C-alpha positions as CSV (number, residue, x, y, z in Angstrom):
1,M,97.9,82.9,111.0
2,P,98.1,85.2,114.0
3,L,101.6,86.6,114.5
4,E,101.7,85.4,118.1
5,R,101.5,81.8,116.9
6,I,104.6,82.1,114.8
7,K,107.7,80.8,116.6
8,L,110.8,82.8,115.9
9,P,114.4,82.2,117.0
10,A,115.8,84.2,119.9
11,G,116.5,87.8,118.9
12,F,114.0,87.9,116.0
13,H,110.9,90.0,115.8
14,I,107.9,90.0,113.6
15,A,105.2,92.6,112.8
16,V,102.6,93.4,110.1
17,F,104.0,95.6,107.3
18,A,100.7,96.0,105.5
19,A,97.2,94.8,106.3
20,D,94.3,94.3,103.9
21,V,96.3,93.1,100.9
22,E,93.9,90.2,100.2
23,N,95.4,87.1,98.6
24,A,98.9,88.5,98.2
25,R,100.9,86.1,96.1
26,S,104.2,87.6,95.0
27,M,106.3,90.5,96.0
28,A,109.2,92.6,94.8
29,W,111.2,95.2,96.7
30,N,112.6,98.2,94.9
31,G,115.5,98.4,97.4
32,K,114.4,101.8,98.8
33,D,110.9,102.3,100.1
34,T,108.4,100.4,98.1
35,L,107.1,96.8,98.1
36,Y,105.2,95.8,95.0
37,V,102.6,93.1,95.7
38,G,100.5,91.0,93.2
39,T,97.2,89.6,94.4
40,R,96.3,86.5,92.4
41,N,92.6,86.2,93.0
42,E,91.9,89.9,93.2
43,G,93.8,90.7,90.0
44,S,95.5,93.7,91.4
45,V,99.1,94.9,91.9
46,Y,99.8,97.4,94.7
47,A,102.7,99.7,95.5
48,L,103.1,99.7,99.3
49,V,105.3,102.6,100.4
50,D,107.2,103.0,103.7
51,S,108.3,106.6,103.3
52,N,109.7,107.1,106.8
53,G,111.5,103.8,107.3
54,D,109.5,102.5,110.2
55,Y,108.6,99.2,108.5
56,R,104.9,100.1,108.2
57,V,103.1,101.1,105.0
58,D,102.4,104.9,104.8
59,M,100.9,105.0,101.3
60,R,99.2,102.4,99.2
61,Y,98.7,102.8,95.4
62,V,96.9,100.6,92.9
63,V,99.4,100.0,90.1
64,A,97.1,97.8,88.2
65,D,93.7,96.1,88.5
66,G,91.6,93.8,86.5
67,L,94.6,91.5,85.6
68,N,94.4,87.8,85.0
69,M,95.9,86.3,88.1
70,P,99.1,88.5,88.5
71,N,101.3,85.8,90.0
72,G,104.8,86.9,89.2
73,I,106.3,90.3,90.1
74,V,109.9,91.3,89.4
75,Y,111.5,94.7,90.0
76,H,114.6,95.3,87.8
77,A,116.5,98.5,86.9
78,G,113.6,100.7,87.8
79,D,110.9,98.8,85.9
80,L,108.2,96.4,87.2
81,Y,107.5,93.2,85.4
82,V,104.2,91.5,86.1
83,A,103.3,88.0,84.8
84,E,99.7,87.2,84.2
85,V,98.5,83.7,83.2
86,D,98.8,84.5,79.5
87,K,101.3,87.4,79.2
88,I,104.0,89.5,80.7
89,L,103.6,93.2,81.3
90,K,106.3,95.9,81.9
91,Y,105.7,99.1,83.8
92,K,108.7,101.4,82.9
93,N,110.1,103.7,85.6
94,I,107.5,102.4,88.0
95,D,108.8,104.3,91.0
96,E,108.2,107.6,89.3
97,I,104.7,106.8,88.1
98,K,103.3,104.3,90.7
99,H,100.7,106.9,92.0
100,Q,99.2,107.4,88.5
101,T,97.8,103.9,87.7
102,P,100.3,103.5,84.9
103,K,99.7,101.9,81.5
104,P,102.0,98.9,80.9
105,S,103.5,97.6,77.7
106,V,103.1,93.9,76.8
107,I,106.5,92.3,76.4
108,Y,105.3,88.8,75.8
109,E,101.8,87.4,75.1
110,D,102.2,83.8,73.8
111,L,101.8,82.0,77.2
112,P,99.1,79.3,77.7
113,T,95.7,80.8,78.6
114,E,94.5,78.1,80.9
115,S,94.2,79.3,84.5
116,H,95.9,76.3,86.0
117,H,99.2,77.7,84.6
118,G,98.8,80.6,87.1
119,W,98.4,78.4,90.2
C-alpha cells in the first residue's frame, strides 16, 4: 500500500525504513540500531542497520538464507532466535557477527514439517 493512502492521527508521521525486503513476515529490534527481519517466502533473515539514528537503513546484511519459511524472529539477551517450519535456530551474539553470515545452532528440531504450520 502506498504510504500516502495510510490515514494517521494528527501529529503522526510515517516513512519507509527499508525498501526491497520482499515478503517481510516478522521483525525483532535489538533496542539499539538493528532491525532483524525474516522473509517467509524468500527464506532469508536480514539485519537492517540504522547506524546514524535517522530512521533509515544504512547497512543491510544477510544473516541467513535458504531457510524453510523463517516466520518467527525473537531477539533476546544479544541472541537471535529464528523459527522455521520444522525447527528453531539460535544465532549467539548476533550483533557482533551479523555481517559474517553466521552459523546457527539448532535448539529445537521436533516441530511438524508440513508447510501449513508456517502460514
